[in-house]
NUDRENDREN-336203 format. One record per residue (C-alpha): residue number from 1; residue in three letters; x, y, z. Coordinates in steps of 0.25 Angstrom, whole numbers, plus 5000, padded with zeros to 4 digits. Layout:
BEGIN
  num  residu     X     Y     Z
  NUM     ALA     X     Y     Z
...
END
This chain:
BEGIN
  num  residu     X     Y     Z
    1     MET  4858  5116  5226
    2     ASN  4845  5124  5228
    3     THR  4845  5133  5240
    4     THR  4832  5140  5238
    5     PRO  4824  5133  5249
    6     TRP  4835  5136  5259
    7     ARG  4836  5150  5255
    8     GLY  4820  5151  5256
    9     ALA  4821  5146  5270
   10     ALA  4831  5156  5274
   11     LEU  4823  5167  5269
   12     ALA  4811  5162  5276
   13     GLY  4819  5162  5289
   14     LEU  4823  5176  5287
   15     LEU  4809  5181  5285
   16     MET  4804  5174  5297
   17     THR  4815  5179  5305
   18     GLY  4812  5193  5301
   19     THR  4797  5191  5304
   20     LEU  4800  5185  5318
   21     ALA  4810  5197  5321
   22     GLY  4798  5207  5318
   23     THR  4789  5200  5327
   24     PHE  4797  5194  5338
   25     VAL  4798  5201  5351
   26     PRO  4807  5196  5362
   27     ALA  4802  5190  5374
   28     GLY  4800  5200  5385
   29     ALA  4798  5212  5375
   30     GLN  4785  5220  5379
   31     GLU  4786  5231  5369
   32     PRO  4783  5230  5354
   33     ALA  4794  5232  5345
   34     THR  4797  5247  5342
   35     ALA  4795  5253  5328
   36     ALA  4810  5253  5326
   37     GLU  4812  5238  5328
   38     ALA  4800  5236  5319
   39     THR  4806  5244  5308
   40     ARG  4819  5236  5310
   41     LEU  4812  5223  5309
   42     ARG  4804  5228  5296
   43     SER  4818  5232  5290
   44     ASP  4824  5219  5293
   45     ILE  4812  5212  5287
   46     ALA  4813  5220  5275
   47     ARG  4828  5217  5274
   48     LEU  4825  5202  5276
   49     LYS  4815  5202  5265
   50     ARG  4825  5209  5256
   51     GLU  4835  5198  5259
   52     VAL  4825  5188  5257
   53     ALA  4821  5194  5243
   54     ARG  4836  5195  5240
   55     ALA  4838  5180  5244
   56     GLU  4826  5176  5236
   57     ALA  4831  5183  5224
   58     GLU  4845  5177  5226
   59     THR  4838  5164  5228
   60     ARG  4830  5165  5215
   61     LYS  4843  5170  5208
   62     THR  4851  5158  5213
   63     ASP  4840  5149  5209
   64     SER  4839  5154  5195
   65     LEU  4855  5153  5194
   66     MET  4854  5139  5199
   67     ARG  4843  5136  5189
   68     ASP  4851  5142  5178
   69     GLU  4863  5134  5183
   70     GLN  4855  5121  5184
   71     ALA  4850  5124  5170
   72     ALA  4864  5127  5165
   73     ALA  4869  5114  5172
   74     THR  4858  5106  5166
   75     ARG  4861  5112  5152
   76     SER  4876  5109  5154
   77     GLN  4873  5095  5158
   78     GLU  4864  5093  5146
   79     ARG  4875  5099  5137
   80     LEU  4885  5090  5143
   81     ALA  4876  5078  5141
   82     ARG  4874  5081  5127
   83     ASP  4889  5084  5125
   84     ARG  4892  5071  5131
   85     GLU  4882  5063  5123
   86     ARG  4887  5070  5110
   87     ARG  4902  5067  5114
   88     GLU  4898  5053  5117
   89     LYS  4892  5052  5103
   90     GLU  4904  5058  5097
   91     ASN  4913  5049  5104
   92     ALA  4905  5037  5100
   93     THR  4906  5042  5086
   94     LEU  4921  5045  5087
   95     SER  4923  5031  5093
   96     GLY  4915  5025  5081
   97     ARG  4924  5032  5071
   98     ILE  4936  5028  5078
   99     GLN  4932  5014  5078
  100     GLU  4929  5015  5063
  101     THR  4942  5022  5060
  102     ARG  4950  5011  5068
  103     ALA  4942  5001  5060
  104     LYS  4946  5008  5047
  105     ILE  4960  5009  5051
  106     SER  4961  4995  5054
  107     ALA  4955  4991  5041
  108     GLU  4965  5000  5034
  109     ARG  4976  4994  5041
  110     THR  4971  4980  5038
  111     ARG  4970  4985  5023
  112     GLY  4983  4991  5023
  113     GLN  4990  4979  5029
  114     GLY  4983  4971  5018
  115     TYR  4989  4981  5008
  116     ALA  5002  4979  5014
  117     ASN  5001  4964  5014
  118     GLY  4997  4965  4999
  119     ILE  5009  4974  4996
  120     GLU  5018  4965  5003
  121     GLU  5012  4953  4995
  122     ILE  5013  4961  4982
  123     LYS  5028  4964  4985
  124     ALA  5030  4949  4988
  125     ARG  5024  4945  4975
  126     ASP  5032  4956  4968
  127     LYS  5044  4950  4974
  128     ALA  5041  4936  4970
  129     LEU  5038  4941  4956
  130     LEU  5051  4947  4955
  131     ALA  5058  4935  4960
  132     PHE  5050  4927  4950
  133     PHE  5054  4936  4939
  134     ALA  5069  4935  4943
  135     THR  5068  4920  4942
  136     LEU  5062  4921  4928
  137     GLY  5073  4931  4925
  138     ASP  5084  4921  4930
  139     SER  5077  4910  4922
  140     LEU  5077  4918  4909
  141     LEU  5091  4922  4912
  142     VAL  5095  4908  4912
  143     ARG  5088  4906  4898
  144     ILE  5095  4918  4892
  145     GLU  5109  4913  4897
  146     THR  5107  4899  4893
  147     GLY  5098  4901  4880
  148     LEU  5102  4905  4866
  149     PRO  5112  4917  4867
  150     TRP  5103  4927  4860
  151     ASP  5107  4941  4865
  152     PRO  5109  4935  4879
  153     GLU  5116  4948  4885
  154     VAL  5104  4957  4882
  155     ARG  5094  4947  4887
  156     ARG  5102  4944  4899
  157     ASP  5104  4958  4903
  158     ARG  5089  4962  4902
  159     LEU  5086  4950  4911
  160     LEU  5097  4953  4921
  161     SER  5092  4968  4921
  162     LEU  5078  4963  4925
  163     LYS  5084  4953  4936
  164     ARG  5092  4965  4942
  165     ASP  5079  4973  4943
  166     LEU  5072  4962  4949
  167     GLU  5083  4959  4959
  168     GLY  5084  4974  4963
  169     GLY  5069  4976  4965
  170     THR  5069  4987  4954
  171     ALA  5059  4980  4945
  172     SER  5044  4978  4949
  173     PRO  5037  4965  4946
  174     ASP  5030  4972  4935
  175     GLU  5042  4977  4928
  176     ALA  5050  4964  4931
  177     PHE  5038  4956  4924
  178     SER  5038  4966  4912
  179     ARG  5053  4965  4910
  180     LEU  5053  4950  4912
  181     SER  5041  4948  4903
  182     ALA  5049  4956  4892
  183     ILE  5061  4948  4894
  184     LEU  5053  4935  4893
  185     LYS  5046  4940  4880
  186     GLU  5059  4943  4874
  187     GLU  5065  4930  4878
  188     THR  5053  4923  4873
  189     LYS  5054  4930  4860
  190     ASN  5069  4927  4858
  191     GLY  5065  4912  4861
  192     ASP  5054  4912  4850
  193     GLU  5059  4921  4839
  194     ILE  5067  4918  4827
  195     ALA  5076  4930  4824
  196     LEU  5087  4933  4814
  197     LEU  5097  4944  4817
  198     SER  5109  4949  4810
  199     ARG  5120  4952  4819
  200     PRO  5135  4950  4821
  201     LEU  5138  4936  4827
  202     THR  5151  4930  4833
  203     ARG  5154  4916  4828
  204     ARG  5159  4905  4836
  205     ASN  5174  4908  4832
  206     GLY  5172  4923  4835
  207     GLU  5169  4928  4821
  208     VAL  5159  4939  4821
  209     VAL  5149  4938  4808
  210     ASN  5137  4945  4804
  211     ALA  5126  4934  4805
  212     GLN  5111  4932  4805
  213     ILE  5107  4925  4817
  214     LEU  5095  4917  4818
  215     LYS  5089  4915  4832
  216     ILE  5078  4904  4833
  217     GLY  5071  4907  4846
  218     ASN  5080  4902  4858
  219     GLN  5084  4890  4850
  220     MET  5094  4893  4840
  221     LEU  5104  4904  4835
  222     LEU  5110  4903  4821
  223     TYR  5117  4912  4812
  224     ALA  5122  4914  4798
  225     ASP  5132  4925  4794
  226     ASP  5128  4935  4783
  227     GLU  5137  4928  4773
  228     GLY  5130  4915  4775
  229     LYS  5143  4907  4778
  230     LYS  5143  4906  4793
  231     PHE  5132  4899  4801
  232     GLY  5130  4895  4816
  233     ILE  5120  4889  4825
  234     LEU  5121  4893  4840
  235     GLU  5121  4880  4849
  236     PRO  5121  4878  4864
  237     ARG  5131  4869  4871
  238     VAL  5131  4865  4886
  239     GLU  5145  4868  4892
  240     ASN  5147  4866  4907
  241     GLY  5132  4867  4910
  242     LYS  5130  4880  4902
  243     THR  5124  4882  4888
  244     VAL  5133  4889  4878
  245     TYR  5130  4893  4864
  246     ASN  5140  4892  4852
  247     TRP  5138  4894  4838
  248     ARG  5139  4881  4829
  249     GLU  5145  4886  4816
  250     ASP  5150  4873  4810
  251     LEU  5136  4870  4804
  252     SER  5133  4859  4793
  253     PHE  5129  4864  4780
  254     ALA  5114  4860  4784
  255     ASP  5115  4868  4796
  256     ARG  5121  4880  4789
  257     THR  5110  4879  4778
  258     ALA  5099  4879  4789
  259     VAL  5105  4891  4796
  260     LYS  5106  4899  4783
  261     LYS  5092  4895  4779
  262     ALA  5086  4899  4793
  263     VAL  5093  4912  4792
  264     ALA  5088  4915  4778
  265     VAL  5073  4911  4782
  266     LYS  5073  4920  4794
  267     SER  5079  4931  4786
  268     GLY  5069  4929  4775
  269     ARG  5078  4925  4764
  270     GLU  5072  4912  4763
  271     ALA  5057  4908  4764
  272     PRO  5052  4904  4778
  273     GLN  5054  4889  4780
  274     LEU  5058  4879  4791
  275     VAL  5073  4878  4792
  276     PRO  5079  4866  4801
  277     LEU  5090  4871  4810
  278     PRO  5100  4863  4817
  279     LEU  5096  4865  4832
  280     SER  5106  4858  4841
  281     LEU  5101  4848  4851
  282     THR  5111  4854  4861
  283     HIS  5103  4867  4861
  284     LEU  5091  4860  4865
  285     VAL  5098  4852  4876
  286     ALA  5105  4865  4881
  287     THR  5092  4872  4881
  288     ALA  5085  4861  4889
  289     GLN  5097  4862  4899
  290     ASP  5096  4877  4901
  291     ASP  5081  4876  4903
  292     ARG  5083  4866  4914
  293     LYS  5093  4875  4921
  294     GLY  5084  4887  4920
  295     GLY  5072  4879  4926
  296     ARG  5064  4881  4914
END
């Protein structure tokens, strides 16, 4: 609050009082003021002037301080306004960044959920693939057990090992596919190739002879011993709903001749030629029955 007008009025009152005091003569006074009284009045006037001057100096000083304070207050308000404006801008920018970050987080969560769903779908597909591979393994195992008994233990053990890994979850789909593909290729090769091997063979009566065994795909097995005196053709027979294989060794002369010639052609002792072999219809019937059992 500005007090300069009030203080000026007070100083004017003091001066007027001093002046009046120097010229006022009480009613009934007949004599002029004495020299001492005039001196006292002049001293009071001088004192009052000094007080007025001091008051005016203090007033000017106070006014200067007030102006400085008002200027400082104005600067402070301007600074506060600028700070407020800057902070409001910073808050607006920060709010925008927060919204942008929230949008990114939401997008990442959605993307992550999509990845998680994709992973679950892949796991489900892998599980379905493993189940499908196990079904193929079961079908192939039925073929091995009911088909021509050519190294059945080795073939069965390899397939059972794959099934154990599939059931135990230790084989990945890629590994299972690779191993199953290898087994299928080997089985396809065994079913297509014509092979001649020399190995010991147990005859139907239990006698063990050194023989040359001719394997014609998955259709026939026949043998001739090294001396060319003993022959046999492996034939299937259905017993109690199961297919069993036995050597037919009481061959006719024509059958023995055909077996002997087929072994000689395959071994290279005779020129390549077609050799009619006595394929039993029982074998075809048994194979058809096994195919129906295996769902093939």
